[in-house]
C-alpha positions as CSV (number, residue, x, y, z in Angstrom):
1,M,-31.9,4.1,-0.5
2,T,-31.0,4.8,-3.7
3,S,-27.4,3.6,-4.9
4,A,-24.6,5.7,-5.9
5,R,-24.2,6.7,-9.5
6,P,-20.8,6.2,-11.2
7,S,-20.3,9.7,-11.3
8,D,-20.4,10.1,-7.6
9,N,-17.4,7.8,-7.2
10,T,-15.0,10.3,-8.8
11,L,-13.6,11.8,-5.8
12,V,-13.2,8.1,-4.3
13,Y,-11.1,7.2,-7.6
14,V,-9.0,10.4,-7.8
15,K,-8.3,9.7,-4.0
16,L,-7.0,6.2,-5.1
17,L,-4.7,7.6,-7.7
18,L,-3.4,10.1,-5.3
19,M,-3.0,7.1,-2.9
20,A,-0.9,5.4,-5.7
21,V,1.4,8.3,-6.2
22,F,2.1,8.8,-2.4
23,W,2.9,5.4,-2.0
24,G,4.8,5.4,-5.0
25,G,6.8,8.3,-3.4
26,T,7.5,6.0,-0.6
27,F,10.0,4.0,-2.2
28,I,11.8,7.1,-2.7
29,A,11.6,8.3,0.9
30,G,12.1,4.7,2.2
31,K,15.2,4.5,0.1
32,I,16.5,7.8,1.7
33,A,15.8,6.8,5.3
34,A,17.2,3.0,4.8
35,Q,20.6,4.5,4.4
36,R,20.9,5.3,8.3
37,V,17.8,4.0,9.8
38,G,17.2,0.1,10.3
39,P,13.7,-1.3,9.0
40,Y,12.5,-1.7,12.8
41,S,13.0,2.0,13.7
42,A,12.0,3.1,10.7
43,A,8.5,1.3,10.9
44,F,8.5,2.3,14.0
45,L,8.7,6.2,13.6
46,R,6.9,6.3,10.1
47,F,3.6,5.1,12.4
48,A,4.6,7.0,15.3
49,I,4.3,10.0,13.4
50,A,1.1,8.5,11.7
51,S,-0.5,7.7,14.7
52,I,-0.1,11.5,16.1
53,F,-1.7,12.9,13.1
54,L,-4.4,10.3,13.0
55,S,-5.2,10.6,16.6
56,L,-5.4,14.6,16.0
57,T,-7.5,13.9,12.9
58,A,-10.2,11.6,15.0
59,L,-10.3,14.4,17.6
60,K,-10.7,17.1,15.3
61,Q,-13.6,14.9,13.7
62,E,-15.4,13.6,16.3
63,G,-14.1,15.5,19.3
64,R,-12.7,12.2,20.8
65,F,-11.2,9.2,20.3
66,P,-13.7,6.6,17.9
67,T,-15.4,4.1,20.1
68,L,-13.8,0.4,19.8
69,Q,-15.9,-2.3,20.8
70,R,-14.1,-5.2,23.2
71,R,-15.2,-7.8,20.1
72,K,-13.0,-5.8,17.7
73,L,-9.9,-5.5,19.5
74,F,-8.7,-8.7,18.0
75,P,-9.4,-7.8,14.6
76,V,-8.0,-4.4,14.8
77,F,-5.0,-6.2,16.3
78,L,-4.6,-8.4,13.1
79,L,-4.9,-5.2,11.2
80,G,-1.9,-3.6,13.0
81,M,0.1,-6.7,12.9
82,T,-0.2,-7.3,8.8
83,G,-0.4,-3.8,7.6
84,V,1.9,-2.2,9.6
85,F,4.1,-4.4,11.5
86,A,4.6,-7.7,9.3
87,Y,4.4,-5.8,5.8
88,N,6.9,-3.1,6.8
89,V,9.5,-5.7,8.3
90,F,9.3,-7.8,5.7
91,F,9.5,-5.2,2.8
92,F,12.5,-3.6,4.4
93,K,14.2,-7.1,5.0
94,G,13.4,-7.7,1.2
95,L,14.6,-4.5,-0.4
96,K,18.2,-5.1,2.0
97,L,18.8,-8.4,-0.1
98,I,17.1,-7.7,-3.4
99,E,16.6,-5.0,-6.2
100,A,13.3,-2.4,-5.9
101,G,12.7,-3.2,-9.3
102,R,12.1,-6.9,-8.4
103,A,10.6,-6.6,-5.2
104,A,7.8,-4.0,-7.3
105,I,7.3,-6.8,-9.5
106,I,6.2,-8.9,-6.8
107,I,4.2,-6.5,-5.0
108,A,2.1,-5.7,-8.2
109,N,0.8,-9.2,-7.7
110,N,-1.3,-7.7,-4.8
111,P,-4.3,-6.9,-6.8
112,I,-4.5,-10.2,-8.4
113,F,-4.5,-12.1,-4.9
114,I,-7.1,-9.5,-3.6
115,A,-9.3,-9.9,-6.5
116,L,-9.4,-13.8,-6.1
117,F,-9.8,-14.0,-2.0
118,S,-12.7,-11.2,-2.9
119,A,-14.3,-13.2,-5.3
120,L,-13.8,-16.3,-2.9
121,L,-14.7,-14.8,0.1
122,F,-17.1,-12.0,-0.6
123,R,-18.7,-13.3,-3.6
124,E,-17.6,-10.0,-5.6
125,R,-17.8,-10.9,-9.2
126,L,-14.7,-12.5,-11.0
127,T,-16.1,-11.9,-14.5
128,R,-13.8,-12.3,-17.8
129,L,-13.5,-8.7,-18.7
130,R,-12.4,-7.9,-15.2
131,L,-9.9,-10.5,-14.8
132,A,-8.4,-9.3,-18.4
133,G,-8.2,-5.8,-16.9
134,I,-6.4,-7.0,-13.8
135,L,-3.8,-8.8,-16.0
136,V,-3.4,-6.0,-18.6
137,S,-2.9,-3.5,-15.5
138,I,-0.4,-5.8,-13.5
139,S,1.3,-6.6,-17.3
140,G,1.8,-3.1,-17.9
141,A,3.4,-2.5,-14.5
142,V,5.9,-5.6,-15.1
143,L,6.8,-3.7,-18.4
144,V,7.5,-0.7,-16.6
145,I,9.6,-2.0,-13.9
146,T,11.3,-4.2,-15.8
147,R,12.1,-1.6,-18.9
148,G,10.7,-4.1,-21.4
149,D,12.9,-6.5,-20.4
150,W,10.6,-9.5,-19.6
151,H,13.5,-12.1,-19.0
152,M,14.2,-10.0,-15.9
153,I,11.6,-11.8,-14.1
154,G,13.0,-15.0,-14.3
155,S,16.4,-14.2,-14.2
156,G,18.3,-15.4,-10.8
157,A,17.3,-17.7,-7.9
158,V,14.6,-17.2,-5.6
159,G,16.2,-16.2,-2.2
160,W,15.2,-15.0,1.0
161,G,14.7,-11.6,-0.3
162,E,11.9,-12.8,-2.7
163,L,10.5,-14.6,-0.1
164,F,10.3,-11.8,2.3
165,I,8.7,-9.8,-0.2
166,L,5.9,-12.6,-1.1
167,C,5.2,-12.3,2.6
168,C,4.7,-8.4,2.1
169,V,2.1,-9.5,-0.3
170,A,0.3,-11.9,1.9
171,S,0.5,-9.5,4.9
172,W,-1.3,-7.1,2.7
173,V,-4.1,-9.0,1.1
174,T,-4.8,-9.9,4.7
175,F,-4.9,-6.5,5.7
176,S,-7.0,-5.5,2.7
177,L,-9.7,-7.9,3.0
178,L,-9.8,-7.9,6.9
179,G,-10.3,-4.3,6.4
180,K,-13.5,-4.6,4.2
181,V,-14.7,-6.9,7.0
182,L,-13.9,-4.4,9.9
183,L,-15.4,-1.6,7.5
184,S,-18.8,-2.7,8.0
185,E,-18.8,-1.4,11.6
186,L,-15.7,1.1,11.9
187,S,-15.1,4.2,9.9
188,P,-11.9,3.8,7.9
189,L,-10.1,6.9,9.8
190,A,-10.8,4.5,13.4
191,S,-9.5,1.5,11.7
192,V,-6.4,2.9,10.3
193,L,-6.0,4.6,13.5
194,Y,-6.2,1.6,15.8
195,A,-4.1,-0.5,13.3
196,A,-1.2,2.2,13.5
197,L,-1.6,2.3,17.3
198,C,-1.5,-1.5,17.6
199,G,1.5,-1.5,15.1
200,T,3.7,1.2,16.8
201,L,3.2,-0.3,20.1
202,C,4.4,-3.7,19.0
203,L,7.5,-2.2,16.8
204,A,8.4,-0.1,20.0
205,L,10.6,-3.2,21.4
206,P,11.8,-4.6,18.2
207,A,13.3,-1.1,17.2
208,W,14.4,-0.6,21.0
209,R,16.4,-3.6,20.6
210,E,17.9,-2.5,17.0
211,G,19.2,0.8,19.0
212,I,16.6,3.6,17.9
213,L,17.4,5.2,21.6
214,T,21.2,5.8,21.0
215,D,21.2,5.8,16.8
216,W,18.5,8.7,16.4
217,P,20.8,11.7,17.2
218,T,22.6,10.4,13.8
219,Y,19.8,11.0,11.7
220,L,19.8,13.5,8.8
221,A,17.5,16.1,7.9
222,A,16.8,14.3,4.7
223,D,16.0,11.1,6.8
224,W,13.2,12.6,9.1
225,L,11.6,14.5,6.0
226,S,11.3,10.8,4.6
227,L,10.1,9.4,7.9
228,F,7.4,12.5,8.1
229,Y,6.9,12.0,4.3
230,L,6.0,8.1,5.1
231,G,4.1,8.8,8.1
232,F,1.7,11.6,6.7
233,F,1.6,11.0,3.2
234,G,2.1,7.1,2.7
235,T,0.3,6.4,5.8
236,V,-2.4,8.7,7.1
237,L,-3.7,10.0,3.8
238,G,-2.6,7.0,1.6
239,F,-4.4,4.1,4.0
240,V,-7.2,6.5,4.8
241,W,-7.9,6.9,1.3
242,Y,-7.4,3.3,0.5
243,Y,-9.7,2.3,3.3
244,Q,-12.5,4.6,2.0
245,G,-12.2,3.1,-1.7
246,I,-12.9,-0.3,-0.3
247,Q,-15.8,0.8,1.5
248,R,-17.4,2.3,-1.5
249,I,-16.0,0.3,-4.3
250,G,-14.9,-2.9,-3.2
251,A,-11.2,-4.5,-2.2
252,M,-11.2,-5.9,-5.9
253,K,-11.5,-2.4,-7.7
254,A,-9.5,-0.6,-5.0
255,G,-6.8,-3.0,-5.2
256,V,-6.4,-2.3,-8.7
257,F,-4.8,1.0,-8.0
258,I,-1.8,-0.5,-6.5
259,N,-0.7,-0.8,-10.1
260,F,0.0,2.6,-10.0
261,V,2.3,2.7,-7.2
262,P,5.6,1.3,-9.3
263,I,4.4,3.5,-12.0
264,S,4.9,6.5,-9.7
265,A,7.7,5.3,-8.2
266,I,9.7,5.3,-11.3
267,I,8.1,8.9,-12.2
268,F,9.6,10.1,-9.0
269,S,12.7,8.4,-9.7
270,F,12.9,10.6,-12.8
271,F,12.5,14.1,-11.3
272,I,14.4,13.2,-8.1
273,L,17.4,10.5,-9.0
274,Q,17.3,11.8,-12.8
275,E,16.8,8.2,-14.2
276,P,15.3,8.7,-17.4
277,L,11.6,8.4,-19.1
278,T,11.7,5.3,-21.5
279,L,9.3,3.8,-24.2
280,S,8.3,1.0,-22.1
281,L,7.5,3.5,-19.2
282,L,5.2,5.1,-21.5
283,F,3.6,1.8,-22.8
284,G,3.5,0.5,-19.5
285,A,1.5,3.0,-18.2
286,A,-1.1,3.0,-20.9
287,M,-1.5,-0.5,-20.3
288,V,-2.1,0.1,-16.6
289,L,-4.6,2.9,-17.4
290,S,-6.1,0.6,-19.9
291,G,-6.3,-2.3,-17.1
292,V,-8.3,-0.3,-14.6
293,Y,-10.6,1.2,-17.2
294,L,-11.5,-2.5,-18.2
295,T,-11.8,-3.7,-14.7
296,N,-14.3,-0.8,-13.8
297,R,-16.0,-0.8,-16.9
298,A,-16.8,-4.8,-16.2
299,T,-18.0,-3.7,-12.9
300,R,-20.7,-1.0,-14.3
301,S,-21.7,-3.3,-17.5
302,S,-22.5,-6.2,-14.7
303,S,-24.2,-4.0,-12.1
């Protein structure tokens, strides 16, 4: 069996970049939906929509639901509770208390923890060059989010909002690393499908208690469009492509692309919310691209 050449992974890298663009758009869609939709209700509707499309995709590709062995039930349940339930609840709760920029800075630390735990648990090599690439990439994301004002990072006391977003990071790292283990026997589509179904079921009761049955008639068209975007582009395409990236190039390299999420979020803000492009955005984007290049170059040179 021959190993894949670097050029064979081009499509994977394109999908991961688009994944980051879609996830950047979820900040805009989430901001719109959060004005009238509660956090549990928004998370439930997002993954209910995603579950429908994931189920249809699975039926189209395989003619049936993917087989799930009994011993995989608990790991898949953990996927749903970490990447679907916990992440979204903490995300929306955190954004209610702190600015989106501060939340994005904290979430930009995802690749660091993914890389460190990948090295610890899966013995993925954490060379100096790869670590430098990750740090440069995250520094670029921080530069963009803070618009060049690095003192913003240390301003303000750490409160419940920051702690909720830190719980987002913990949830996503667990989701990513657990997904790597599951992908040894489950396809990316099956992993995301069952995680979404589990998460949706677990979110149903909290959403009901939040008042979704009485509130949904008050949602505007923009709310439903935002929820559809979150469900289809932010979940179906984004999650499946992210898992494909983990399966093909590893959790460490795939996780680095999460740095593009705040970049794409600000670009979307420019076009949708008319926020200006700044030098810090341009320099930050260059740093992120350089960091991704260094990380991937380190991997190829060590293989």
